[in-house]
C-alpha positions as CSV (number, residue, x, y, z in Angstrom):
1,M,95.4,99.9,123.5
2,F,93.1,101.9,125.8
3,K,96.0,102.6,128.2
4,N,98.0,104.5,125.5
5,G,95.3,107.2,125.1
6,F,95.6,107.2,121.3
7,R,93.1,108.9,119.2
8,K,90.7,106.6,117.4
9,S,92.1,107.8,114.1
10,T,95.6,106.8,115.2
11,V,94.5,103.3,116.2
12,V,92.6,102.9,112.9
13,R,95.7,103.9,110.8
14,M,98.4,102.2,112.9
15,T,100.5,99.8,110.9
16,P,103.2,97.3,112.1
17,K,105.8,99.6,110.5
18,W,105.1,102.2,113.2
19,V,105.8,99.7,116.1
20,N,109.2,98.9,117.4
21,F,108.5,95.8,119.5
22,P,111.9,95.5,121.2
23,T,111.8,99.1,122.4
24,G,108.0,99.4,122.9
25,L,108.0,102.7,120.9
26,V,105.5,103.8,118.3
27,V,106.5,106.4,115.7
28,I,103.4,108.0,114.3
29,P,104.2,109.6,110.9
30,K,103.3,113.2,110.7
31,C,101.0,112.5,107.8
32,S,98.9,110.3,110.1
33,Y,98.8,112.6,113.1
34,K,96.3,115.3,113.8
35,V,99.0,117.9,114.3
36,K,101.1,117.3,111.2
37,R,104.3,119.2,112.2
38,K,106.5,116.2,112.8
39,D,106.6,112.5,113.5
40,V,105.4,111.7,117.0
41,K,107.1,109.1,119.2
42,I,105.1,107.6,122.0
43,V,106.2,104.8,124.3
44,L,103.6,102.0,124.5
45,H,102.1,100.9,127.8
46,P,103.8,97.6,128.7
47,D,100.6,95.6,127.9
48,S,100.2,97.0,124.4
49,P,102.9,95.1,122.4
50,A,101.3,91.8,123.4
51,A,97.8,93.1,122.4
52,I,99.2,94.2,119.0
53,K,101.0,90.9,118.5
54,E,97.8,89.0,119.4
55,Q,95.8,91.0,116.8
56,L,98.4,90.3,114.2
57,R,98.5,86.6,115.2
58,Q,94.6,86.4,114.9
59,D,94.9,87.9,111.4
60,G,97.6,85.4,110.4
61,R,100.1,88.2,109.9
62,L,102.6,87.4,112.7
63,I,105.4,84.9,112.4
64,E,107.5,84.3,115.5
65,A,110.6,82.1,115.7
66,V,113.5,81.7,118.1
67,E,116.9,82.1,116.6
68,G,120.1,82.3,118.6
69,K,119.6,84.4,121.7
70,G,116.2,85.9,121.0
71,A,112.9,85.8,119.4
72,V,112.5,86.9,115.8
73,V,109.3,88.6,114.8
74,K,108.2,88.9,111.2
75,V,105.0,90.6,110.2
76,L,103.3,90.1,106.9
77,R,101.7,93.0,105.1
78,E,103.5,95.7,107.2
79,D,101.7,98.5,105.4
80,E,98.2,97.4,106.3
81,P,96.5,98.7,109.5
82,I,96.8,96.5,112.5
83,F,93.3,97.0,113.8
84,G,91.5,98.8,111.0
85,W,88.2,100.6,111.2
86,F,86.0,100.0,114.3
87,D,83.0,101.8,115.8
88,H,84.1,102.9,119.3
89,K,80.6,103.9,120.4
90,T,79.3,100.4,119.7
91,L,82.3,98.8,121.4
92,F,82.0,101.2,124.4
93,A,78.3,100.5,124.8
94,A,78.8,96.8,124.6
95,T,81.6,96.8,127.1
96,M,79.6,98.9,129.6
97,K,76.6,96.6,129.2
98,R,78.8,93.5,129.7
99,L,80.3,95.1,132.9
100,G,76.8,96.1,134.2
101,I,77.6,99.8,134.2
102,D,75.0,102.4,133.3
103,A,77.3,104.8,131.5
104,K,74.7,107.4,130.9
105,A,73.7,107.5,134.6
106,I,77.2,108.3,135.7
107,G,78.2,110.5,132.7
108,L,80.6,108.3,130.8
109,T,80.8,108.7,127.1
110,A,82.9,106.9,124.4
111,H,84.0,110.2,122.8
112,H,87.7,110.7,123.4
113,G,87.4,108.9,126.6
114,A,90.7,107.0,126.3
115,R,92.8,110.1,126.0
116,H,91.1,111.9,128.9
117,T,91.2,108.8,131.1
118,M,94.9,108.2,130.4
119,A,95.8,111.8,131.1
120,Q,93.8,111.8,134.3
121,I,95.2,108.6,135.6
122,L,98.8,109.8,134.9
123,A,98.1,113.2,136.5
124,D,96.6,111.6,139.6
125,S,99.6,109.4,139.8
126,G,101.9,112.4,140.0
127,A,103.2,112.5,136.4
128,S,104.9,115.8,135.6
129,D,103.6,118.1,132.9
130,R,106.5,117.1,130.6
131,Q,105.6,113.4,131.2
132,L,102.0,114.1,130.4
133,M,102.9,115.9,127.2
134,A,105.1,113.0,126.1
135,A,102.5,110.4,126.8
136,G,99.8,112.3,125.0
137,G,102.0,113.4,122.1
138,W,101.2,117.1,122.9
139,S,103.5,119.9,122.0
140,S,102.2,122.5,124.5
141,P,101.3,122.4,128.3
142,Q,98.0,124.0,127.5
143,M,96.8,120.6,126.1
144,I,97.2,119.1,129.6
145,S,94.4,121.3,131.0
146,R,92.1,120.1,128.2
147,Y,92.6,116.4,129.1
148,A,93.5,116.2,132.8
149,N,91.4,118.0,135.4
150,E,92.5,119.1,138.8
151,T,90.9,116.9,141.5
152,E,90.3,117.2,145.2
153,E,93.0,114.6,145.8
154,L,95.6,116.7,143.8
155,S,94.6,119.7,145.9
156,R,95.1,117.8,149.1
157,Q,98.5,116.5,147.9
158,A,99.6,120.1,147.0
159,M,98.4,121.4,150.4
160,A,100.3,118.6,152.2
161,L,103.5,120.0,150.6
162,M,103.0,123.4,152.5
163,P,105.4,123.8,155.4
């Protein structure tokens, strides 16, 4: 779920009803999104549907069967959150320790890290402003500058475009 750059509050509230497994689309209801103007549609990273299904499977809430030409997925208790509450700071610290990374020494923090990292990776990969806005669920280009930073590499790429 890290690769989607969701806010923690979105992951905590996400229910199976929000997820369209065949299309890989999540529709976050406006009542559950920080900016409550309208429902927000975000395409999941290709790894995410499997992670969501695995969580539901572990909770005994996923029933899969093969009928005709395709798989049929039924989810029990569709209104209950998929992941529920978790402490991202504890998870982050445990992960860094397990990986042998001194997060404090190199300035990594758990706070909002997924959204910033997702935006930076996409920006560094050449995503357009509109693509970044769609991936982050942002309604204005100003949000891009809050999450993705200009890097030396982007500067080099821009200069390489000069005739």
